C-alpha positions in Angstrom: 102.9 116.2 111.8 101.2 113.0 110.4 104.3 112.4 108.2 106.5 111.8 111.3 104.1 109.1 112.6 103.8 107.4 109.2 107.6 107.5 108.9 108.2 106.0 112.4 105.5 103.3 112.0 106.9 102.4 108.6 110.4 102.0 109.9 109.2 99.8 112.8 107.0 97.7 110.4 109.9 97.3 107.9 112.3 96.2 110.7 109.9 93.6 112.1 109.2 92.4 108.6 112.9 91.9 108.0 113.3 90.0 111.3 110.5 87.7 110.4 111.8 87.1 106.9 115.2 86.1 108.5 113.4 83.3 110.4 112.2 81.8 107.1 115.3 82.5 105.0 116.2 78.8 104.4 113.0 78.3 102.4 113.0 78.8 98.6 112.1 82.3 97.5 111.2 83.0 101.1 107.6 82.3 100.2 106.7 81.1 103.7 108.2 84.2 105.3 106.3 86.5 102.9 103.1 84.5 103.5 103.5 84.8 107.3 104.1 88.5 107.1 101.1 89.1 104.8 98.8 87.0 107.0 100.0 88.7 110.3 99.7 92.1 108.5 96.1 91.3 107.5 95.2 90.5 111.1 96.9 93.7 112.4 95.2 95.9 109.8 91.8 94.3 110.5 92.3 94.8 114.2 93.4 98.4 113.9 90.6 99.2 111.4 88.0 98.0 113.8 89.3 99.9 116.9 90.2 103.0 114.9 87.4 103.3 112.5 84.3 101.5 113.7 81.9 102.8 116.3 84.3 104.0 119.0 87.1 105.9 117.2 89.5 105.0 120.0 92.8 105.8 118.3 93.9 109.4 117.7 94.5 110.3 114.1 98.3 110.3 114.7 98.2 106.8 116.2 95.9 105.5 113.4 98.4 106.8 110.8 101.3 105.3 112.8 99.7 101.9 112.9 97.7 101.5 109.7 99.6 103.6 107.1 103.0 103.4 108.7 103.4 100.1 110.5 101.1 97.9 108.4 102.3 99.6 105.2 106.0 99.1 106.1 105.3 95.6 107.4 103.4 94.2 104.3 103.8 95.0 100.7 102.1 93.5 97.7 105.3 93.6 95.7 106.8 91.0 98.1 103.8 88.8 97.4 104.0 89.2 93.6 107.7 88.7 93.0 107.9 85.1 94.3 104.8 84.2 92.4 106.4 85.3 89.1 109.6 83.6 90.0 107.7 80.3 90.6 106.0 80.7 87.2 109.3 81.3 85.5 110.7 78.1 87.1 107.5 76.2 85.9 106.3 75.6 89.5 102.7 76.5 88.5 101.0 74.6 91.2 103.0 76.3 93.9 102.5 79.7 92.3 98.7 79.3 92.2 98.6 77.7 95.6 100.6 80.6 97.1 98.4 83.3 95.4 95.2 81.5 96.3 96.1 80.9 99.9 97.6 84.4 100.4 94.3 86.1 99.2 91.9 83.8 100.9 93.7 83.5 104.2 94.5 87.2 104.1 90.8 88.0 103.9 90.1 85.5 106.7 92.7 87.1 108.9 91.4 90.7 108.3 88.0 89.5 109.4 89.5 87.7 112.4 91.4 90.8 113.4 88.2 92.9 113.2 86.3 90.3 115.3 89.1 90.4 117.9 88.9 94.2 118.0 85.1 94.0 118.4 85.5 91.4 121.2 88.2 93.3 123.0 86.2 96.6 122.9 83.0 94.9 124.1 84.9 93.3 127.0 86.5 96.6 128.0 83.1 98.4 127.8 81.3 95.7 129.9 84.0 95.6 132.5 84.1 99.4 132.6 87.8 99.5 131.8 87.1 101.8 128.9 85.4 105.1 129.1 84.1 106.3 125.8 84.5 109.8 124.5 81.3 111.5 123.6 81.0 112.2 119.9 79.0 115.3 118.9 
């Protein structure tokens, strides 16, 4: 059954990725579009990881697979990050290649952390305001 959730999430993630990349099509090698997708994907994955995996386990296994493996996996791919970097090297745009790789990794890590912090803040708010009832874990 998980395979259906992964498939549906992957299709949705790939479609949204395509639409975002269309917005940035005029830029060379679409580096800005790939960068935007990777940063947004890092935030989404960090947010999902916090609410799905940390303390409260709020997402069902199927929803976790839909969002993390399916959606985030279909939305961001490392190959889309690597290909433009190699193209920039081949065209002797070394500074841009290194800048793209450095910023993608560093900002990606920052956005994963930011997503996790937002998940933490949202859960704490919902618990304090009693809008969320936690399931008992045995």
